[in-house]
N, C-alpha and C positions, 0 to 999 in steps of 0.2 A: 299709704295714708293711714294716719292714726285718728280714731274717734276717741277722744279722751273724756274721762269722767262720765262714762256712759252707764246709766242705770238700765240694765238689760235683763230680759227674761232668759234665765239659764235653762238648760235641758231638763233639770230636775223640778222645774216649775216655780223655783224661787227667783227673786230679783236680786242680782248682785250689782256691784259697781266696779268697773274696770276700764282699762284702756284697751280698745279693740283695734287690731291691725287689719286693714283690708289691702290685699295685694293680689294682683293677677286674677281678680274676680272672685276670690275666696277670702274667707276669714282666716287670718294667720294667727299670730300670737295673741294671747289674752293676758294682759299684765296688770299689776296693781294700779288702781286709779291714781292718776297724776304722775305716774312714773315715766311717761314717754312724752316726747315733744308733740305738741298738739297741732294737728291740721284742722280738725273740726272739734270745737268745744261742745260737748253734749250736756253740759250743765243746763238744767231746765228742760231736758228732753227725756223721754222714755223710749228705749229701743226694743222693738219686737222683731222676731223673725217674720219674713214676708208671709202674708195670709194666702191660703190656697182655696179658691172657690172650686170645689170638687164636682159641681154639677150646675151647668148654666146652658141656656139656649139663647145665643146671640140672635139678634133681630126680633126677638119676641117682645121687646118693649114697644114695638110699633102696634101690637095688638093687645097691649096690657089692659086688663079690665073686661075684655070681651068674653073671657072664659068663666067668669064668676056666675054661679047659679046653674051651671050646666055640668053634667057628667062628662068625663073625658071623651066618651064615645059620641057625644053630641057636639063636640067642637067641630067647627067648619061645616056644620050641618045647615038644615033648612029653618033657620030662625034669623031674626034681624042681626043678632050678634054673630051667628055662624056665617051669614052672607058677607058681613063686614070682614070676618076672618078670611073667607075665601078670596075676597077682593085683594086684601093685602098679601095673602099667600101667593096669588097668581103674579102679583108684582115682584115678590121676592124670588119666584122661580124663573122669571124671565131673564135669560142671559144678557139681554140688551141693557139691563139695569145693574150689571155687576159693579160698575164704579160707584154708583150711589148706594148699593147694598154694602159695599166696603166702607163707605162713609158712616153708615148706621153702626156697623160693627166697631169702627174706631171710636165712635162716641161712647158706646157701651163699655168698651175696654178702658177708655180713659176714666169713665165714672168709677169703674172698679179700682183702677190704679189709684185714684184719689182717695180711696178708702183704705189703701194699704194692701190691696190684693196684688201679688206679684206673679201668680200663676192661676190660670183658669182652664178647667177642662170643659170644652165647649162642644155641645151636641148640635149647635146650630139650629137652623129653621128649615132650610130648603135642601135641595139635592145637588148643590154646586160642589166643586172640588174643595176638599179640606184646605187646600192651599190658600183659599180666600181668607180663611180664619187665621192661618199662620202668618200670612203677610200683614194682616191688620194688627196682629199682636206685635210683630216686629216694628211696624210703623210707630206704635204708641210706646213700646218698651216693656210690655208685659209678656210673660211666657204663656203662649196659647198652645194647648194640647187639643187638637181638633178630633172629632169623631168621624170615622170613615164608614159611610153607609154603602149598601149595595156592593159593588166590586171596586170601590175607589182604592182599597189597599193594594190592588194589583196595578194601579195606574200611577200612584204618587211616587216621586223619586226616592223618598225616604220613608219606607213603611214603618220604621221604628218611631217616627215622629207623629204617629196618629194612634188613637185607640180604635178598635174594631168592634162594630155593633153586633150584638146578638139580638134577634128580633124579640119584641115584647110578646106577651102571652097570646094575644089575638092572632099573631102571625108566626108563632113558634111551631112551625110544621116540621115534619121529618126532613124535608129538603133544607129548611133553614138550619137545622141542627147539623146536618151533613156538611153544609157549606162552612159552618163554624169549625167543625172538625178539620176540614181541609186547610182552612186558614191557620188553625193552631199548628198543624204539622209543617206548613210552608213558611210561616212568618213568626211563630212564637210571639204573638202580639199580646198587648194588654187588651182583654175583652172588657167592654163596658155595656151595661144594659139596664133598661128600665125593668125593675123586677118587683112583682107582687105589690104594685103601688096601690091597687084598689081591690075591694072584695070581688068585683066582677072579673078582674083579671085572674085572680086565684081560681075562681070557678071555671074560667075558660081553660086554664092549663090542666086542671084536674079532669075536666070533661074529655080533653083530647088525649092526655097522657096517663091519667090515673095516678098522678103524683104532682107534687108542687114543682115549681120552676127550679128550686134549689136541687131537688132530687134528680130532675131531668139533667141538669148541668153535671151533677156528680156522676151519674151513670155514663155519661158520654165524655168524661175527662175534660170538662170545660169549667170546672170549679177548682180554683187554686189561687196561689198568691198573686197571680196576674189577672185576677177577675175582680172587677169593680161593679158593685150593685147599687143602683140608684133607688132610693126610697125604702123598699123592703117592709112597708107598713104591715103587710099581711103574712109575714113570716111567722111560723109557729115555733115552738121550742125545739122541735127536731130540726127544723131548717136552720135556726140560729146555731145549734150545736154543730151542724155540718159546715156552716160558713166559718165558724171559729176554728174548727179542726183543719179545714182546708187552707186557712190563712188568707181567705178572701177579705175584701174590704167593703164597707157600706158607706155611701155618701148620704148623710142624713140631711133631709130638707124639711125641717120642722114647720117653717112658715108656709111653704107651698102646700104641704100635706094638710095642715089645719085649714088654710084658706080655701083650697080647691076641693078638698074631699071631706073635711071635717074629721080627719083621722088624727089620732095622737100616736105617733110612731113609738113603738116600744123600745126606745133607745136605752132605757135603763137596763132592760134585759140584755140588749146587745153588749153594752159596756160590761155588765157583770160576767158575761160569757167570755170576755176577752177579745171581742171582734175589733179589728182596726176600724176606727170611725173618723171620717172627715165630714166636712159641712159643705152644703151647696145652697145657692139661692134659687135655682131652677128657672121657672118660666116667668118672663116679664119682670123680674125682680133683680135689682142690682144692689140691694141693701145688705151687705155682708154683715155689718154690725147688728142689724136687727135679727138676722138668722142666728148669730152667735148668742144673743141674749135669749132668744126663744129656746135654743138648745139647752142653755143653762137652766132656764125655768123648768123645762120638761124633766131635766135630770133630778129636780127636787121631788119628783114622784117616788124616788127610791125610799122605801120605808125605813131602811137601815141608815140612819143619819150619818154615821161615820163613813159610809161607803158612797155617799152622794158626791157627784162631780163638783169639784171646786171651780171657782172662776179660772184659776190657772189651768185646770184640766181642759176646760172648754177652749181657752186660748191655744192649747196644744192641739186639740181637735182641728181648730181652724188653720193650723199651720203644719205641724209635723204629721198629724193624722192624715190630712189630705195628701201630703207629699209621699208618705209611705204607701198609701193606698195605690198610688200610681207608680210605685217602684222607684221613687226619686229619693234615695237615701241621702243625696247631697243637699237636699232642701229642707226647710221647715224648722231649723233650730240654729241657735247661735252657739257654735262650737268650732274649734280649729278644724280647718279642712272643709267645712261646709261652704256652699256658695254664699256669697255676700248679698243675699236678698234681705234687705233690712228696711224696717219702717220706723221712722222717728216721729214720735208724738210730742205735742206741746204739753209738758207736764203742768204748766201753770193753769191750763184749762181743765185739768182733771179735778175731781172732787178731792177733799182732804184725804190723805193716805197716811196711816200710822205705820211706823217701822217695827213696832213690837206690840202686838203681833203685826206682821206685814199685811196690809190691806190694799197694796197697790194693784194687785191683780183684780180685785173687786172694782176699784175705781176705773181701771182701764176698760173692763168689760161693760160696766154699767154706763160709763160716760163716753165711751169710744164712738167716734163718728168721723166722717170725712173732714169735718171742721177742725179736728185735732191733728190730722196728718200733715206734718210740715214738710218732711222729705221722704223720699223712697229711693232705695238703691236696688237694682236688679243686676246680679252678676258683677257687683262693684261699680256699676255706672249709675250716676244720678239721673234718674228718669223723671223725678218730681223734685223740684227745688223751691223751697218757700211756697209750696202749694201750686206751683206752675209746672206744667209738663215741659220737658226739655227737647223732646223729639218732634212735637207737633205744636201748632198754634191752637191752644185750647179754645179760645174764643171762636176761631174759624170752624173748628170741629163742631162746637155746639151750635153755631148758627146754621151750618149745613144740615145737621140732624133735624133741627126744628123746622127748617124749610121742607125737608122730605116728609116729615110726619104731618105737617100741615097739609101737604098735597094729598097724602094718603087718607087723612081723616076729614078733610074739608074744614078744619079749624084754622083760625088765623095763626100765622107764624109767630 
């Protein structure tokens, strides 16, 4: 299949125009625009690599808004909001509700897919099998990489298909570290953990270990290219240097950190140090484009103007950065041999873009939204065509989600 006259985001951050071949699920040849027989005319479209939501908690949209105004340690506590969280959490943990929980996840994944997200690293909400998340992803057509908590990595048929949790600071005991060391030796997994998200979490790890979380991971051989850190707001310069040296990645969640904790993540320093950066929407949020814009705005805190992240740099964070963070070299850029995970935007709905100098990346970043996403391919398959999902009935998925949420909240469907 040839996508002809495609104006696409190239790996170097510039926009080129070419004919793109998609064959056997991957990007094949890239030839001069208009030189190949057309299967899909991409005139009037902008083609991006699939976006990667590097940190998400599916099912959390059902408790969205209940967390605001509370410290993370007060969530699910003895307050009106906390009791509402407990009620929903108990429903989510009940195995009798698995089919309806899956319906919630399918809706959230479809919402992400409609924004051009083709891969989501999902930490979930409850303690069910990671298979629940993987199956929901397959149903919708999005790549779901579930997090395995407790001993789930020992139970799933494909341990390589999950990330393995390392406990957050409040639960980072010697026993938890020893378990992670055992899993490292037995499975060589991708470790993923909530790391130094808040001031209190840094205080807790220093009280217990006399060192930051990053140093604890380094001492125990748990910090490396297959380590993904969520948040990292309270990393100091020594931590950042260790992360960069180890080749670990940070999934930057700017909207979540600002909204929930009032923290401005020092992502400028991370980028300056050469840390691999991806982006995540985190808790109760499916707005990937809002996260991308927030990340770009925070990068403007870089005092050295020429070193500030460009819009194209942030588009790369949202695609290639997240893919590389999870050791998926086959994803996140439009190049021969990469998986054909592609997002086709309606160029006519973007703001004016000048070709010299090229301002298309600016227009994509500032105007981008689900409303602009016309088509999405994952592994060369059309999973969204003319805004409609191809694997599921979008209206039915939305109706079932609204009914479930109405029952959980007491609001009308």
